[in-house]
C-alpha positions as CSV (number, residue, x, y, z in Angstrom):
1,X,12.7,262.6,-39.9
2,X,9.3,263.4,-38.4
3,X,8.7,262.9,-34.6
4,X,5.5,263.2,-32.5
5,X,4.4,262.6,-28.9
6,X,1.2,260.5,-28.3
7,X,-0.7,261.3,-25.5
8,X,0.0,259.4,-22.2
9,X,1.6,260.9,-19.0
10,X,2.8,264.5,-18.8
11,X,5.3,264.2,-21.4
12,X,3.7,262.0,-23.9
13,X,5.1,258.8,-25.8
14,X,7.7,259.5,-28.4
15,X,7.0,257.9,-31.7
16,X,8.5,258.2,-35.2
17,X,6.1,259.5,-37.9
18,X,6.1,258.2,-41.7
19,X,6.6,261.1,-44.3
20,X,3.0,260.7,-45.4
21,X,2.0,261.1,-41.6
22,X,0.0,257.7,-42.2
23,X,1.9,255.5,-39.9
24,X,4.2,255.8,-36.9
25,X,6.4,253.5,-34.9
26,X,7.1,253.4,-31.3
27,X,10.5,254.8,-30.1
28,X,10.3,254.3,-26.4
29,X,13.0,251.6,-26.4
30,X,15.3,254.5,-27.9
31,X,14.0,257.4,-25.8
32,X,10.8,257.5,-23.9
33,X,9.9,261.1,-24.7
34,X,11.2,263.7,-27.1
35,X,12.8,265.8,-24.4
36,X,15.1,262.5,-23.5
37,X,15.9,262.3,-27.0
38,X,16.9,266.1,-27.1
39,X,18.8,265.5,-24.0
40,X,21.0,262.9,-25.9
41,X,20.5,264.0,-29.4
42,X,24.2,263.1,-30.6
43,X,23.9,259.5,-29.5
44,X,19.9,259.0,-30.0
45,X,19.2,260.7,-33.3
46,X,21.2,258.1,-35.6
47,X,19.0,255.4,-33.7
48,X,15.9,257.3,-34.3
49,X,16.7,257.9,-38.0
50,X,17.4,254.1,-38.4
51,X,13.8,253.4,-37.0
52,X,12.4,256.2,-39.3
53,X,14.0,254.3,-42.5
54,X,12.8,251.1,-41.3
55,X,9.2,252.4,-40.9
56,X,9.3,254.0,-44.4
57,X,10.5,250.4,-45.9
58,X,7.8,248.6,-43.7
59,X,10.5,246.7,-41.8
60,X,9.5,248.2,-38.4
61,X,6.2,247.3,-36.2
62,X,3.7,250.2,-36.8
63,X,0.4,251.6,-36.1
64,X,-1.9,254.2,-37.7
65,X,-0.9,257.8,-36.9
66,X,-3.8,259.8,-35.8
67,X,-3.3,263.4,-35.3
68,X,-6.1,263.6,-32.6
69,X,-4.2,261.3,-30.4
70,X,-1.1,263.5,-30.6
71,X,-0.2,266.0,-27.8
72,X,2.2,268.7,-28.6
73,X,5.5,267.3,-29.6
74,X,6.9,268.8,-26.4
75,X,3.8,268.7,-24.1
76,X,5.8,271.0,-21.7
77,X,9.2,272.4,-22.3
78,X,12.1,274.0,-20.2
79,X,11.8,277.1,-22.2
80,X,9.5,278.9,-24.8
81,X,10.5,282.3,-26.1
82,X,8.6,283.9,-28.6
83,X,10.1,286.5,-31.1
84,X,8.6,289.0,-33.6
85,X,10.5,288.2,-36.6
86,X,7.9,289.8,-39.1
87,X,8.2,293.2,-38.3
88,X,5.4,293.9,-40.7
89,X,3.2,292.4,-38.1
90,X,4.6,294.4,-35.3
91,X,3.9,297.5,-37.2
92,X,0.4,296.9,-38.0
93,X,-0.5,295.8,-34.6
94,X,1.1,298.7,-32.7
95,X,-0.7,300.7,-35.4
96,X,-3.8,299.3,-34.2
97,X,-3.4,300.4,-30.6
98,X,-1.9,303.8,-31.6
99,X,1.7,302.7,-30.1
100,X,4.8,304.2,-31.6
101,X,7.0,302.0,-33.6
102,X,10.7,302.5,-32.8
103,X,13.3,302.3,-35.5
104,X,15.2,299.9,-33.5
105,X,12.5,297.0,-34.0
106,X,14.1,296.6,-37.5
107,X,17.5,295.8,-36.5
108,X,16.9,294.2,-32.9
109,X,14.5,291.5,-32.3
110,X,11.6,291.8,-29.9
111,X,11.1,288.4,-27.7
112,X,9.3,287.4,-24.7
113,X,9.2,284.5,-22.6
114,X,6.0,282.8,-22.6
115,X,4.5,280.2,-20.4
116,X,5.9,276.5,-21.1
117,X,4.7,274.4,-18.3
118,X,1.7,273.2,-20.4
119,X,1.0,273.4,-24.1
120,X,-2.5,272.7,-25.6
121,X,-2.4,269.8,-28.0
122,X,-2.9,270.4,-31.8
123,X,-6.7,269.2,-31.5
124,X,-7.3,270.2,-27.9
125,X,-10.1,273.4,-27.5
126,X,-8.8,276.9,-26.7
127,X,-10.2,277.5,-23.3
128,X,-11.7,281.2,-23.0
129,X,-13.3,282.4,-19.8
130,X,-14.4,285.7,-21.0
131,X,-15.1,286.8,-24.9
132,X,-14.5,290.3,-23.9
133,X,-10.8,289.6,-23.6
134,X,-10.3,289.6,-27.3
135,X,-9.2,286.0,-28.1
136,X,-6.9,285.7,-31.3
137,X,-5.0,283.1,-33.0
138,X,-1.4,283.6,-34.2
139,X,-0.2,281.3,-36.8
140,X,3.7,280.9,-36.4
141,X,6.8,278.9,-37.1
142,X,8.7,277.4,-34.1
143,X,12.0,275.4,-33.9
144,X,13.2,273.2,-31.1
145,X,17.0,273.7,-30.3
146,X,19.9,271.5,-28.9
147,X,22.1,272.9,-26.2
148,X,23.0,276.5,-27.1
149,X,26.3,278.1,-25.5
150,X,26.0,281.7,-23.9
151,X,27.0,284.3,-26.6
152,X,26.5,281.7,-29.6
153,X,27.0,283.2,-33.0
154,X,24.3,283.1,-35.4
155,X,25.9,280.2,-37.2
156,X,26.3,278.2,-34.1
157,X,22.7,279.3,-33.0
158,X,21.4,278.1,-36.6
159,X,23.5,274.9,-36.2
160,X,21.4,274.2,-32.8
161,X,18.1,273.7,-34.7
162,X,17.0,270.1,-34.1
163,X,13.3,270.4,-35.1
164,X,10.7,272.5,-37.0
165,X,7.0,272.8,-36.3
166,X,4.1,275.1,-36.5
167,X,2.3,276.9,-33.6
168,X,-0.8,278.8,-32.7
169,X,0.2,281.3,-30.1
170,X,-3.1,282.4,-28.7
171,X,-3.4,286.2,-27.6
172,X,-5.8,287.8,-25.6
173,X,-5.6,291.4,-27.3
174,X,-7.7,293.4,-25.2
175,X,-5.6,292.4,-22.1
176,X,-2.3,293.7,-23.8
177,X,-2.5,297.3,-23.7
178,X,-3.2,297.4,-19.9
179,X,-0.1,294.9,-19.3
180,X,2.3,296.6,-21.7
181,X,1.5,299.9,-20.0
182,X,3.1,298.6,-16.7
183,X,6.3,298.2,-18.9
184,X,6.8,294.6,-17.7
185,X,5.5,292.5,-20.7
186,X,2.9,289.9,-21.3
187,X,1.6,287.3,-18.9
188,X,-2.2,287.1,-18.4
189,X,-2.6,288.1,-22.0
190,X,-0.5,285.1,-23.5
191,X,-2.4,281.8,-22.4
192,X,-1.3,278.4,-23.3
193,X,-0.1,278.0,-26.9
194,X,-0.4,274.9,-29.2
195,X,2.0,273.2,-31.7
196,X,1.6,271.0,-34.8
197,X,1.2,267.3,-34.3
198,X,4.5,266.6,-35.8
199,X,7.8,268.0,-35.4
200,X,10.3,267.7,-38.6
201,X,14.2,267.8,-38.8
202,X,15.3,270.6,-40.9
203,X,16.9,268.2,-43.6
204,X,13.5,266.5,-44.1
205,X,12.0,269.6,-45.2
206,X,14.3,270.0,-48.4
207,X,14.2,273.3,-50.0
208,X,11.5,274.5,-47.7
209,X,14.1,275.0,-45.3
210,X,17.0,277.5,-46.2
211,X,18.9,280.4,-44.7
212,X,17.3,279.8,-41.3
213,X,13.8,280.3,-42.6
214,X,10.8,278.0,-43.4
215,X,9.6,278.8,-46.8
216,X,6.1,278.1,-48.0
217,X,2.5,279.0,-47.4
218,X,1.1,278.8,-43.8
219,X,-2.6,278.0,-44.5
220,X,-5.0,279.5,-41.8
221,X,-8.7,278.6,-41.8
222,X,-11.3,280.2,-39.5
223,X,-14.7,278.2,-39.5
224,X,-13.6,276.6,-42.5
225,X,-12.9,279.6,-44.5
226,X,-9.5,280.9,-45.8
227,X,-8.0,283.6,-43.5
228,X,-4.4,283.6,-44.5
229,X,-1.8,282.0,-46.9
230,X,1.1,284.0,-46.0
231,X,4.8,282.6,-47.1
232,X,6.8,282.1,-43.9
233,X,10.0,282.6,-46.0
234,X,8.8,285.9,-47.1
235,X,9.1,289.4,-45.1
236,X,10.8,287.6,-42.2
237,X,13.2,290.0,-40.9
238,X,15.0,288.1,-38.5
239,X,15.9,284.5,-39.3
240,X,15.9,281.7,-36.8
241,X,19.8,281.9,-36.4
242,X,19.3,285.5,-35.2
243,X,16.4,284.9,-33.1
244,X,18.4,282.1,-31.3
245,X,21.5,284.1,-30.9
246,X,19.5,287.0,-29.4
247,X,18.0,284.5,-26.9
248,X,21.5,283.3,-25.9
249,X,23.1,286.7,-25.5
250,X,23.2,286.6,-21.9
251,X,22.1,283.0,-21.1
252,X,22.8,279.5,-22.2
253,X,19.8,277.7,-23.7
254,X,19.1,274.0,-22.8
255,X,18.1,271.3,-25.1
256,X,14.1,271.5,-25.7
257,X,14.2,275.1,-25.8
258,X,11.3,276.3,-28.3
259,X,11.8,279.5,-30.2
260,X,9.0,281.0,-32.0
261,X,9.0,283.3,-35.4
262,X,5.9,285.6,-34.2
263,X,3.0,285.8,-36.4
264,X,3.9,285.0,-40.2
265,X,3.0,288.1,-42.0
266,X,3.6,289.3,-45.6
267,X,3.4,292.9,-47.1
268,X,1.1,293.8,-49.8
269,X,2.7,294.0,-53.3
270,X,2.7,297.9,-52.9
271,X,4.7,297.6,-49.6
272,X,1.8,298.4,-47.5
273,X,-0.8,296.1,-45.6
274,X,-1.7,293.0,-47.4
275,X,-4.9,292.3,-48.9
276,X,-7.5,289.5,-47.6
277,X,-7.6,286.0,-49.6
278,X,-11.0,287.0,-50.8
279,X,-9.5,290.4,-52.5
280,X,-6.6,288.3,-54.1
281,X,-4.1,288.9,-51.4
282,X,-2.3,286.3,-49.0
283,X,-4.5,287.4,-46.3
284,X,-3.7,287.2,-42.4
285,X,-2.3,284.9,-40.0
286,X,-4.0,286.7,-37.1
287,X,-7.3,288.7,-36.5
288,X,-5.4,291.7,-35.1
289,X,-3.8,292.3,-38.7
290,X,-7.1,291.9,-40.4
291,X,-8.9,294.4,-37.9
292,X,-6.0,296.8,-38.3
293,X,-6.5,296.8,-42.2
294,X,-10.2,297.1,-41.6
295,X,-9.7,300.2,-39.5
296,X,-7.3,301.9,-42.0
297,X,-9.7,301.1,-44.6
298,X,-13.1,301.7,-43.1
299,X,-12.3,303.9,-39.8
300,X,-13.2,300.7,-37.8
301,X,-12.7,296.7,-37.6
302,X,-15.6,294.9,-38.6
303,X,-14.2,291.5,-37.9
304,X,-14.8,290.2,-34.2
305,X,-12.2,288.3,-32.4
306,X,-12.8,284.6,-31.6
307,X,-16.0,283.5,-29.8
308,X,-16.9,280.3,-28.1
309,X,-17.5,277.9,-31.0
310,X,-15.2,279.3,-33.6
311,X,-12.8,277.0,-35.2
312,X,-9.3,277.4,-36.4
313,X,-7.0,275.4,-38.5
314,X,-3.4,276.0,-39.3
315,X,-1.3,273.8,-41.9
316,X,1.6,273.9,-44.3
317,X,1.6,271.7,-47.4
318,X,4.4,270.7,-49.9
319,X,4.4,271.2,-53.5
320,X,2.1,268.1,-53.8
321,X,-0.4,269.4,-51.4
322,X,0.9,266.7,-48.6
323,X,0.6,268.1,-45.1
324,X,4.3,268.7,-43.7
325,X,3.5,268.9,-40.2
326,X,-0.3,267.9,-39.7
327,X,-2.8,270.3,-38.8
328,X,-3.6,272.4,-35.7
329,X,-7.4,272.2,-35.5
330,X,-8.8,273.9,-32.3
331,X,-12.3,275.1,-31.2
332,X,-12.8,277.9,-28.8
333,X,-14.6,276.7,-25.8
334,X,-15.9,277.8,-22.5
335,X,-13.1,277.8,-19.8
């Protein structure tokens, strides 16, 4: 089942979307918003599935689904916690700023609590007040949970996953070092994130969802040129069950909590930093990794961070090249 929120009001209007992303059916008679559906998932999910089946068979009133009319599946959420499940990414980024890499990072997930009071829509511009802040994209996978009890096991946590989607977790790289030096985490360096037009139930992803991971290439383009094609199921040190259980160690998580994977990142075939797409590798899901590899190879980065007018696209396709979640397409614009 695929769900989306069309723009309208603070929390959007819930629709069920066809598998080919061509059509949608209004679901407001079942639940006015996605958050309302998540709050009563056990009772409302079967009704939403029934509507989805009717939509696929042409038996429900329908309208064309246009991704540009979609807000984030959850335009705002009670909680957005982002992990760093791809430790290869963490190691590279820390190397770029000459920061030590503790061994515990391979056994204990990193996670920060991001701003969730308002997300950018998948086709809304990325506002940037100052290019000197070092604006970067980060292509990620994210899941939306139901209620998760305090101290949940990995199995309980994984069973709580209701929906899967993609994310662009925007970072302001040049603001990060000073914030981290204070020892109190990200804030100004993490502006509003965006999510794919469509959120998908795990069962609808078939073999692409297994072992608590989304498998498949996350295609990233910058100004219509390929930047990355890293496989989200490869080199993921911590699966989503582990990430959710980590978040729930000392607190309950309410329905509608979003948990991010961190930047998708694959090692090179030799175990070191991967190569660019142009050089035959799977490339990178953020500019920070590319700049780190350039620094290691040439002594300094040559690729700039995002500038006003740059365009970012993030998408995942199935074996038949059909889009699974729709595309995040954003242009950097003056704030």
